[in-house]
LUMZA-950918 format. One record per residue (C-alpha): x, y, z; residue number from 1. Coordinates in steps of 0.001 Angstrom, whole numbers. Layout:
% LUMZA-950918
        X        Y        Z  num
        X        Y        Z  NUM
...
This chain:
% LUMZA-950918
        X        Y        Z  num
   -19044    12421    10072    1
   -19845    11069     6632    2
   -18060     8285     4824    3
   -14828     9271     3103    4
   -13541     8295     -302    5
   -10344     6290     -663    6
    -7599     8658    -1877    7
    -7432     8620    -5668    8
    -3634     8356    -5642    9
    -1857     5757    -3538   10
     1570     5670    -5157   11
     3719     6523    -2126   12
     3121     5259     1436   13
     5463     7003     3874   14
     6061     5698     7405   15
     6455     8150    10288   16
     7096     7017    13888   17
     4083     7644    16079   18
     6181     8778    19014   19
     7697    11753    17159   20
     5445    14725    16514   21
     8191    16361    14456   22
     8564    13405    12097   23
     4807    12951    11760   24
     4405    16631    10853   25
     7267    16485     8340   26
     5748    13440     6664   27
     2214    14845     6609   28
     3371    18185     5209   29
     5186    16461     2358   30
     4172    14916     -966   31
     3301    11360      121   32
      -59    10130    -1099   33
     -506     8138     2127   34
     1247     8832     5437   35
     1480     5855     7789   36
     1651     6990    11415   37
     3380     4008    12955   38
     2501     2411    16286   39
     4283     -864    15559   40
     7949    -1452    14710   41
     9251     2095    15066   42
     7903     2464    18628   43
     9460      687    21597   44
     6989    -1300    23754   45
     7307     1025    26745   46
     6517     4031    24510   47
     3379     2657    22860   48
      809     4154    25279   49
     2293     7621    24851   50
     2579     7136    21075   51
    -1125     6241    20820   52
    -2082     9499    22466   53
      392    11446    20363   54
     -990     9991    17126   55
    -4571    10667    18193   56
    -3769    14275    19046   57
    -1850    14769    15815   58
    -4740    13423    13726   59
    -7183    15705    15504   60
    -5248    18760    14317   61
    -5303    17835    10615   62
    -7840    18486     7887   63
    -6287    15938     5494   64
    -7039    12826     7539   65
    -8162    10829     4490   66
    -4460    10419     3609   67
    -3301     9930     7192   68
    -3408     6256     8123   69
    -2205     4409    11219   70
     -129     1250    11283   71
    -1552     -572    14265   72
       90    -3445    16092   73
     -691    -6955    14778   74
    -3640    -8915    16104   75
    -1247   -11457    17594   76
      292    -8776    19838   77
    -2818    -8119    21921   78
    -2229    -4390    21380   79
    -4554    -3772    18429   80
    -7674    -2896    20385   81
    -5796     -394    22534   82
    -4449     1218    19362   83
    -7944     1498    17905   84
    -9526     2817    21104   85
    -6944     5605    21136   86
    -6917     6688    17474   87
   -10428     6050    16132   88
   -11985     9100    17883   89
    -9674    11162    15635   90
   -10891     9342    12484   91
    -7775     8261    10575   92
    -8325     7688     6881   93
    -7250     4082     7113   94
    -5362     1404     8998   95
    -2303     -598     8015   96
    -2461    -4120     9471   97
      914    -5852     9880   98
     1533    -9589    10045   99
    -1834   -10448     8526  100
    -2243   -14196     8104  101
    -5311   -14407     5923  102
    -8708   -12938     5225  103
    -9967   -13728     8712  104
    -7499   -11242    10220  105
    -8924    -8433     8096  106
   -12428    -9591     9029  107
   -11503    -9501    12736  108
   -10242    -5942    12343  109
   -13456    -5050    10537  110
   -15509    -6333    13480  111
   -13644    -4017    15838  112
   -14089    -1078    13489  113
   -17842    -1509    13038  114
   -18464     -636    16681  115
   -15807     2059    16880  116
   -17063     3871    13788  117
   -20587     3900    15195  118
   -19442     5201    18583  119
   -17329     7946    17032  120
   -19782     9140    14392  121
   -17738     7827    11475  122
   -19573     6578     8407  123
   -19874     2773     8242  124
   -16940     1298     6361  125
   -15236     4665     5927  126
   -11999     3453     7526  127
   -10043     1640     4821  128
    -7516    -1141     5446  129
    -4256    -2226     3867  130
    -2494    -5397     4969  131
     1099    -6633     5123  132
      675   -10225     4011  133
     4077   -12009     3986  134
     5639   -11255     7371  135
     5277   -14765     8853  136
     5783   -18195     7297  137
     2076   -18995     7763  138
     1107   -15767     6029  139
     3004   -16793     2889  140
      565   -19665     2366  141
    -2487   -17392     2750  142
    -1758   -14603      257  143
    -4437   -15874    -2115  144
    -7201   -15782      526  145
    -8053   -12068      595  146
   -10792   -11820    -2020  147
   -13828   -10160     -456  148
   -11964    -9074     2683  149
   -13927    -6147     4144  150
   -12455    -2653     3767  151
    -9304    -3969     2092  152
    -7912    -1646     -592  153
    -4225    -2640     -747  154
    -1759    -5407       92  155
     1967    -5115      663  156
     4789    -7395     1673  157
     7849    -7246     3904  158
    11168    -9023     4133  159
    12505    -7998     7543  160
     9960    -9703     9801  161
     9874   -12769     7561  162
    13662   -12983     7711  163
    13533   -12796    11507  164
    10851   -15481    11695  165
    12920   -17773     9480  166
    16168   -17163    11341  167
    17641   -16091     8011  168
    20751   -13921     8118  169
    20847   -13106     4413  170
    18067   -11407     2445  171
    19985   -10246     -622  172
    22169   -11749    -3295  173
    25573   -10299    -4117  174
    24023    -8174    -6886  175
    21588    -6573    -4433  176
    18510    -8494    -5526  177
    16426   -10470    -3061  178
    17109   -14124    -2323  179
    14501   -16545    -3736  180
    12332   -16720     -588  181
    11780   -12967     -637  182
    11240   -12817    -4389  183
     8573   -15444    -3760  184
     6995   -13174    -1137  185
     6953   -10296    -3627  186
     5331   -12489    -6275  187
     2750   -13962    -3898  188
     1744   -10502    -2702  189
     1297    -9292    -6278  190
     -740   -12343    -7276  191
    -2834   -12220    -4120  192
    -3603    -8524    -4456  193
    -4654    -8816    -8086  194
    -6778   -11877    -7265  195
    -8457    -9889    -4469  196
    -9002    -6864    -6698  197
    -6895    -4526    -4530  198
    -3728    -2491    -5055  199
     -344    -4267    -4797  200
     2210    -2095    -2974  201
     5958    -2806    -3073  202
     7895    -2998      190  203
    10424     -470     1485  204
    13950      146      267  205
    15909      547     3525  206
    18844     2444     1964  207
    17063     5790     1679  208
    20197     7516      315  209
    20292     5364    -2827  210
    17727     7280    -4869  211
    19059     5983    -8194  212
    18642     2432    -6959  213
    15163     3284    -5714  214
    14218     4707    -9105  215
    15432     1548   -10839  216
    13641     -745    -8416  217
    10380     1210    -8540  218
    10409     1080   -12345  219
    11078    -2671   -12220  220
     8228    -3523    -9861  221
     5810    -1179   -11644  222
     6606    -3072   -14832  223
     5659    -6273   -12989  224
     2280    -4885   -11923  225
     2878    -3098    -8623  226
     1113      242    -8379  227
     2734     1874    -5360  228
     5593     1537    -2894  229
     6306     1963      810  230
     8834     4601     1886  231
    10811     5138     5075  232
    12176     8645     4356  233
    10618    11762     2813  234
    13428    11931      234  235
    12104     8712    -1322  236
     8619    10077    -1947  237
     9209    12218    -5074  238
    11088     9355    -6734  239
     8277     6912    -5991  240
     5575     9326    -7128  241
     7352     9901   -10419  242
     8025     6208   -10993  243
     4370     5251   -10498  244
     2946     8106   -12591  245
     2434     7225   -16282  246
     4611     9337   -18557  247
     3466    11264   -21606  248
     4783     8624   -24027  249
     2988     5841   -22149  250
     -262     7804   -22155  251
       45     8618   -25850  252
      705     4965   -26710  253
    -2246     3818   -24596  254
    -4547     6259   -26398  255
    -3328     4971   -29749  256
    -4011     1364   -28737  257
    -7530     2279   -27666  258
    -8088     4301   -30849  259
    -6896     1391   -33000  260
    -9527     -895   -31516  261
   -12174     1820   -31765  262
   -11386     2122   -35471  263
   -11795    -1649   -35897  264
   -14933    -2588   -33967  265
   -15297    -6289   -33328  266
   -11627    -7017   -34031  267
    -9715    -9053   -31483  268
    -6342    -8116   -32960  269
    -5224    -4939   -34718  270
    -1982    -3675   -36226  271
     -119     -792   -34600  272
     3368      458   -35444  273
     4229    -2663   -37349  274
     3148    -5018   -34557  275
      -30    -6840   -33672  276
    -1819    -5937   -30444  277
    -4699    -7900   -28952  278
    -7291    -7548   -26208  279
    -4837    -7874   -23271  280
    -3009    -4851   -24711  281
    -6302    -2975   -24846  282
    -7045    -3788   -21205  283
    -3563    -2636   -20154  284
    -4038      626   -22052  285
    -7402     1239   -20412  286
    -5981      471   -16969  287
    -3057     2841   -17502  288
    -5379     5724   -18348  289
    -7546     4877   -15351  290
    -4482     4938   -13051  291
    -3554     8323   -14504  292
    -7075     9615   -13842  293
    -7653    10176   -17547  294
   -10592     9332   -19791  295
   -10222     7346   -22957  296
């Protein structure tokens, strides 16, 4: 089996419990860019062996495995190797590593994968990795350590496990926004991902019925620099995909910024629509077109 490309779109990352064939099929047949077949939090400990086999069998039936990833159990659980032994023969497109506490955790996962890819005829390095990087207090201090981590293509954050570790009973303010500790986690994940040169992915919105709130939140975090979002229900996926897809007005404006600099070679600042734009604006315009899969 040859190496696979990372999916070009990674806007929506939808969880599906690994012990439910029906829910995995519903998620995989939907519009999510990445489907995360979950062996961790959504599976009770006594059901994990059966879930591993179920996920492996499900993967083996699919032709779109590049977008079908597996959330394994954290390295601290002692369950990770059993997860990998079960699912790697079916060649998932990637792995989602929870409770990562620094670059060395991703490197340890890479060491396991090197052997398993060779044994199963998978191209070296073909199995991509994303990491949840704020789920323990220690992890919060290591979010800037991931530059050069092997296989890593994305970083996300989570509030629930961090809240549990802290013994915190309140995550949200009265207005629905996160309390400062969790806003810090969001910011550290964003900064760490950009420093590492990988995609920052926003955490889940547990209230899957509040699609208007989801739309507002997705637009907010995209404006901050996030480029995708985790989902816990298929109904959230179309909203997330739309929110993280550049609109026609954005694309048109980006093209005009690029054209303005092209018309003024060597200029560090140009006028556009009565305002001055500089090189950071040019870089943002180029990045927006790249995210949209468009040429300049």
